[in-house]
C-alpha positions in Angstrom: 139.6 101.5 102.4 142.3 104.1 103.1 143.1 105.1 106.4 143.3 109.0 105.4 139.9 109.8 107.1 137.1 111.7 104.5 134.0 113.3 104.7 130.6 111.6 104.9 128.0 112.9 102.5 124.5 112.6 103.5 121.2 112.3 101.0 117.9 111.6 102.4 114.4 111.4 100.7 111.7 111.0 103.1 107.5 110.5 102.4 105.4 111.4 105.0 101.4 110.1 104.9 98.8 111.4 108.1 95.2 109.4 107.9 92.2 110.8 109.6 94.5 113.7 111.5 96.1 110.8 114.0 97.8 108.1 112.0 101.0 109.0 110.6 103.0 106.6 108.3 106.4 107.7 107.5 109.0 106.6 104.7 112.1 107.2 104.5 115.2 106.6 101.7 119.5 107.7 103.2 122.4 107.2 101.9 125.6 108.2 103.7 129.2 107.5 101.4 132.2 107.7 103.3 130.1 106.2 106.2 132.0 107.1 108.9 132.2 104.5 111.8 135.3 102.9 114.8 136.8 100.1 113.0 138.4 97.2 114.9 141.5 95.1 112.7 143.6 92.5 114.6 147.2 92.0 113.8 148.3 89.0 115.3 147.5 88.9 119.0 147.5 93.1 119.0 143.5 94.5 118.6 143.5 97.4 116.9 140.4 100.7 117.3 140.5 103.5 114.9 137.8 105.8 113.1 137.5 105.6 109.5 135.6 105.4 106.4 133.6 102.4 105.6 131.9 102.4 102.3 127.9 103.1 101.7 125.4 102.6 103.9 121.5 103.0 102.4 118.7 102.5 104.6 115.1 102.1 103.5 113.0 103.3 107.0 108.8 102.6 108.0 107.6 104.5 110.7 103.8 104.4 111.4 102.7 106.3 114.7 99.0 104.9 115.7 96.9 106.1 119.2 93.6 104.6 119.9 91.4 106.1 122.3 89.8 103.1 123.8 87.5 104.8 126.2 87.5 108.4 128.5 89.8 106.5 130.9 92.2 104.5 128.7 94.2 105.7 126.0 97.3 103.5 123.8 100.6 105.0 122.0 101.7 102.2 119.3 104.6 103.0 117.4 105.8 100.4 115.1 109.7 100.7 113.1 110.5 98.9 110.4 113.8 98.9 108.1 116.6 97.8 106.1 120.9 98.4 106.6 122.7 97.6 103.9 126.9 98.4 104.3 128.9 97.8 101.8 132.9 98.3 101.0 136.5 96.8 101.6 138.0 96.7 105.1 140.9 95.6 106.5 139.2 91.7 107.3 138.0 91.4 104.0 134.7 92.5 101.9 131.4 94.0 103.8 128.8 93.4 101.8 125.8 92.8 105.1 122.1 93.6 105.3 119.4 93.1 107.4 115.6 93.7 107.9 115.2 94.9 111.4 112.0 96.0 113.1 110.9 97.5 116.7 107.5 97.2 118.3 106.4 99.9 121.7 103.3 100.5 123.2 102.7 103.1 125.7 99.2 102.3 127.8 97.8 105.0 129.8 94.4 104.2 132.0 93.0 107.3 134.5 92.0 105.9 137.9 90.0 107.0 139.8 90.9 109.9 142.6 93.3 111.3 140.8 95.3 108.6 139.6 96.7 107.6 136.3 98.5 104.4 135.4 100.9 104.1 132.4 102.6 100.2 131.3 105.0 101.0 128.4 106.6 98.0 126.7 109.1 98.1 123.6 110.8 95.2 121.7 113.8 95.4 119.5 114.6 92.8 117.1 118.1 92.0 116.3 120.0 94.1 113.8 123.2 94.4 111.8 125.1 97.5 112.2 128.7 96.6 110.0 129.9 94.3 110.7 128.1 93.7 114.7 125.2 91.7 115.2 122.8 92.9 118.0 120.5 90.2 119.7 117.1 91.6 120.5 116.1 93.0 123.4 113.1 94.0 125.3 111.9 96.7 127.9 108.3 96.9 129.8 108.2 99.8 132.2 104.5 101.3 134.7 104.3 104.4 136.9 101.3 105.1 138.8 100.5 108.6 139.5 98.4 111.2 141.6 97.9 114.7 141.2 97.9 117.0 145.0 97.5 120.2 146.3 94.5 121.4 143.8 96.4 119.4 140.8 99.3 121.7 141.1 101.5 119.3 142.0 102.2 115.2 141.0 103.6 112.4 143.0 105.0 109.6 140.3 106.2 106.0 141.6 107.6 104.0 138.5 109.7 101.3 137.7 111.9 100.7 134.9 112.6 97.0 132.8 110.2 95.1 135.1 111.4 91.8 133.6 115.3 92.7 133.1 115.4 92.1 129.3 117.0 94.9 128.5 120.6 93.6 127.9 123.8 94.4 125.7 124.5 91.6 123.0 127.0 92.0 120.2 128.5 89.5 117.7 131.5 89.7 115.4 132.6 86.8 112.9 133.9 88.8 109.9 137.5 88.0 108.8 139.9 87.1 111.5 137.3 88.8 114.4 135.5 86.5 116.3 134.3 87.4 119.8 131.0 88.2 122.1 130.6 90.7 123.9 127.5 90.6 126.3 126.9 93.2 129.2 124.1 94.2 131.1 123.2 96.9 133.7 121.1 98.5 136.2 118.0 99.1 134.1 115.7 98.1 136.8 115.3 100.5 138.5 113.0 102.3 141.3 112.1 106.2 141.2 110.0 108.4 142.9 109.8 111.6 141.4 107.7 115.2 142.9 106.7 117.7 140.4 105.3 121.4 141.3 103.7 123.6 138.2 103.9 127.4 139.4 102.4 130.0 137.8 97.8 130.5 136.8 96.8 127.6 136.2 93.8 129.2 134.6 96.1 131.3 132.1 98.1 128.5 130.9 94.6 126.8 130.2 93.2 129.8 128.2 96.1 130.1 126.4 96.0 126.3 125.7 92.8 127.2 124.2 93.4 130.1 122.3 96.5 128.0 120.4 94.1 124.6 119.8 91.3 127.4 118.0 93.9 128.6 116.0 95.3 125.3 115.2 91.5 124.7 114.2 90.9 127.6 112.2 94.2 126.9 110.1 93.6 122.9 109.5 89.8 123.9 108.2 91.2 126.4 106.0 89.4 129.5 108.1 
């Protein structure tokens, strides 16, 4: 590795498959040569941070989007992501050849309740991953909100809470060459919010535009 910075070169190939006009699977392969990132290297008691090219990064990634309409009052959207990141180069601290599979699962559950209330519960889990010399531990997040339409459905009031169980965290470990340290951090991720929104304009015009747009999309799909 040299100190002179070089331009990062990227290449990517993607394949998308849609089933039943709603379930989508996307496969992606990407490669970055002269991958650009921030590096740390240690000389005695001095730790130096600097930008640099860190060789080659290859990524294989799969995304699955799976919406489900359970009933008239219950809809869910499930997403699954899985991939492998491979880094290789000769760095200040030694030869880098790291790769790791990681995955993420998220779901959003939406319930239509009596009295024009709507409840939404969402959750996400991210597995451990490897980014260059940085090992990042798994994390999770569960949030919920309830909303209610008021003023003849022109306005909406929403009460929400994020990271209910305080599982959103940042844990990074480095054990490469002479670098051996752990960075653990948390934030005020559990928050309660109250939002009020008002939709201006003629809602009937908006509904007509949406209906016409939907009819046009249907004609395109049917080849009319």
